[in-house]
C-alpha positions in Angstrom: 92.9 8.6 -46.0 89.2 8.8 -46.7 86.9 6.5 -44.9 84.9 4.2 -47.0 81.4 4.4 -45.5 79.1 1.5 -46.3 76.2 3.9 -46.6 76.3 7.6 -47.4 74.4 9.4 -44.6 72.3 12.5 -45.0 74.5 15.4 -43.7 71.4 17.5 -43.1 70.3 15.2 -40.2 71.8 16.3 -36.9 72.3 13.8 -34.1 73.5 14.1 -30.6 75.9 11.4 -29.4 77.8 10.8 -26.2 81.3 9.4 -26.9 83.9 7.6 -24.8 87.5 7.6 -26.0 89.6 4.5 -25.1 93.3 4.6 -26.0 96.4 4.0 -23.9 98.1 7.1 -25.5 96.9 10.5 -24.2 98.1 12.3 -27.3 95.7 10.1 -29.4 92.8 10.7 -27.1 93.5 14.4 -27.2 93.7 14.4 -31.0 90.3 12.7 -31.3 88.8 15.0 -28.7 90.0 18.1 -30.6 88.7 16.6 -33.9 85.3 15.9 -32.5 85.1 19.3 -30.8 84.4 20.8 -34.3 81.1 18.9 -34.4 78.5 20.1 -31.9 76.4 16.9 -32.5 79.0 14.9 -30.7 80.0 15.2 -27.0 83.1 13.5 -25.6 81.9 12.5 -22.1 85.0 10.7 -21.0 88.3 9.0 -21.6 89.9 5.7 -20.6 93.4 4.3 -21.1 92.8 0.6 -20.3 90.2 -2.1 -20.2 89.2 -1.8 -16.5 88.9 1.9 -16.7 86.9 1.7 -19.9 84.4 -0.8 -18.5 83.9 1.4 -15.4 83.4 4.5 -17.5 80.9 2.8 -19.8 78.9 1.7 -16.7 79.0 5.1 -15.2 78.6 7.3 -18.3 76.4 5.1 -20.6 77.9 6.6 -23.8 76.3 6.0 -27.2 79.6 5.3 -28.9 83.0 4.1 -27.8 86.0 4.8 -30.0 88.3 1.9 -29.1 91.9 1.2 -29.8 93.0 -2.5 -30.1 96.3 -2.1 -28.1 95.6 -1.0 -24.6 98.9 -2.0 -23.0 97.5 -5.4 -21.9 97.8 -8.4 -24.1 94.9 -10.2 -22.3 92.6 -7.3 -21.8 93.1 -5.6 -25.1 90.6 -3.6 -27.2 89.0 -6.7 -28.6 88.4 -8.2 -25.2 87.1 -4.8 -23.9 84.7 -4.5 -26.9 83.3 -8.0 -26.2 82.6 -7.1 -22.6 80.9 -3.8 -23.5 78.7 -5.3 -26.2 77.6 -8.1 -23.9 76.8 -5.9 -21.0 75.6 -2.6 -22.5 73.0 -3.0 -25.4 72.7 0.8 -25.9 76.5 1.3 -26.5 78.1 0.7 -29.8 81.8 0.2 -30.3 83.9 1.4 -33.2 87.5 0.3 -33.4 90.0 3.0 -34.4 93.5 1.6 -34.8 96.6 1.6 -36.9 96.4 -2.2 -37.2 94.7 -3.6 -40.3 95.6 -7.2 -40.2 92.9 -9.7 -41.2 93.0 -11.3 -37.7 92.4 -8.0 -36.0 89.6 -7.0 -38.3 87.9 -10.4 -38.0 88.3 -10.5 -34.2 86.9 -7.0 -33.9 83.8 -7.9 -35.9 83.3 -11.1 -34.1 83.5 -9.2 -30.8 80.6 -7.0 -31.9 82.3 -3.8 -33.2 80.1 -1.9 -35.7 83.0 -0.1 -37.4 86.7 -0.3 -38.0 88.5 2.9 -38.8 92.2 3.7 -39.1 93.9 6.4 -37.1 94.9 8.5 -40.1 91.2 9.3 -40.7 90.4 13.0 -41.1 87.8 14.9 -39.0 85.0 15.2 -41.6 85.3 11.5 -42.5 85.3 10.5 -38.8 82.1 12.6 -38.2 80.4 11.0 -41.2 81.4 7.5 -40.0 80.0 8.2 -36.6 76.7 9.5 -38.1 76.4 6.5 -40.3 76.8 4.1 -37.3 74.3 6.1 -35.2 71.9 5.9 -38.1 72.1 2.1 -38.1 74.9 1.5 -40.6 78.5 0.4 -40.4 81.7 2.1 -41.3 85.1 1.0 -42.4 88.3 2.7 -43.7 89.2 1.8 -47.3 92.1 -0.5 -46.5 89.9 -2.4 -44.0 87.1 -2.8 -46.5 89.5 -4.2 -49.0 90.8 -6.8 -46.5 87.2 -7.8 -45.6 86.1 -8.1 -49.2 89.3 -10.0 -50.1 88.6 -12.5 -47.3 85.0 -12.8 -48.4 86.1 -13.4 -52.0 88.6 -16.0 -50.9 85.9 -17.9 -48.9 83.6 -17.9 -51.9 86.3 -18.9 -54.3 87.1 -21.9 -52.1 83.5 -22.9 -52.2 82.6 -22.0 -48.7 79.7 -24.3 -47.8 76.3 -22.9 -47.5 74.8 -23.2 -44.0 71.1 -22.6 -43.7 70.0 -20.7 -40.6 68.8 -22.7 -37.7 65.3 -21.5 -38.6 64.3 -20.6 -42.1 64.1 -16.9 -42.9 60.8 -15.5 -44.3 60.7 -13.9 -47.7 60.5 -10.5 -46.1 63.4 -11.2 -43.8 65.6 -12.2 -46.7 64.7 -8.9 -48.4 65.7 -7.1 -45.3 68.9 -9.1 -45.0 69.8 -8.3 -48.6 69.3 -4.6 -48.0 71.4 -4.8 -44.8 74.2 -6.3 -46.9 74.0 -3.2 -49.1 74.8 -1.1 -46.1 71.3 0.5 -45.8 70.0 1.7 -42.5 66.6 1.0 -41.0 65.0 4.1 -42.5 66.2 3.3 -46.0 65.2 -0.4 -45.7 61.7 0.7 -44.6 61.4 3.0 -47.6 62.6 0.3 -50.1 60.1 -2.2 -48.7 57.3 0.2 -47.8 57.3 -0.8 -44.2 57.8 1.2 -41.0 61.2 1.4 -39.2 59.6 -0.4 -36.2 58.7 -3.3 -38.5 62.3 -3.2 -39.9 63.7 -3.5 -36.4 61.4 -6.4 -35.7 62.6 -8.2 -38.8 66.2 -7.6 -37.9 65.7 -8.9 -34.4 64.2 -12.1 -35.9 67.0 -12.4 -38.4 69.7 -12.2 -35.7 68.0 -14.8 -33.7 67.6 -17.2 -36.6 71.2 -16.7 -37.8 72.5 -17.1 -34.3 74.5 -13.9 -34.4 74.8 -10.9 -32.1 74.4 -7.9 -34.4 73.7 -6.8 -37.9 77.4 -6.7 -38.9 77.8 -10.3 -38.0 74.6 -11.0 -39.9 76.0 -9.4 -43.0 79.2 -11.4 -42.8 77.3 -14.7 -42.4 74.9 -13.8 -45.2 77.7 -13.2 -47.6 80.0 -16.0 -46.6 77.2 -18.5 -46.5 75.9 -17.3 -49.9 72.5 -16.4 -48.5 72.3 -13.3 -50.6 73.6 -12.2 -54.0 76.5 -9.8 -54.0 
């Protein structure tokens, strides 16, 4: 299945990323490792099979990305719980869920926990590489079935007349423009080009947007912006 990337990255841009694989099945971890071995811009620096091991490895290895399964053999310390712990404690590490599960509750919980992507395990190597590059470049990535579930839930909310909640502090005109471009899946570089401002200024606006909306990351900001009808879609 082809991943539905929210923004098409520039394949000519090479990045280097340290990746931790978290899955309770060794065969899955091995498959991901072999897949990523084809791409020199990625380095798998470690593996973990449960929550405690994952948290230890993240603290020790400081990976850029964590590919996280939801089911880790522990119903209390599952991938969602582990994601939440990593995001809270390690600002420089981003988590992408990679799972067979595509239920709305799993997707919603993953996003609320701070995951920046949600991919299904039937993803192919080239699409996985593109998804990782997109996330590293400031975007988000979801597999097609996941995107459909998210959009369907957004549509249901809007159809039901989901109430509009203004942010705790009003966004400036420029912040609303940045937020609108975020909802289109654009990364910091693209936003800067569209608005004729530097990437540093874009990051400053995003930091302010997150604070005013009371959310943890740009993915949650996009969800809030759409569900609360703060931007046109």
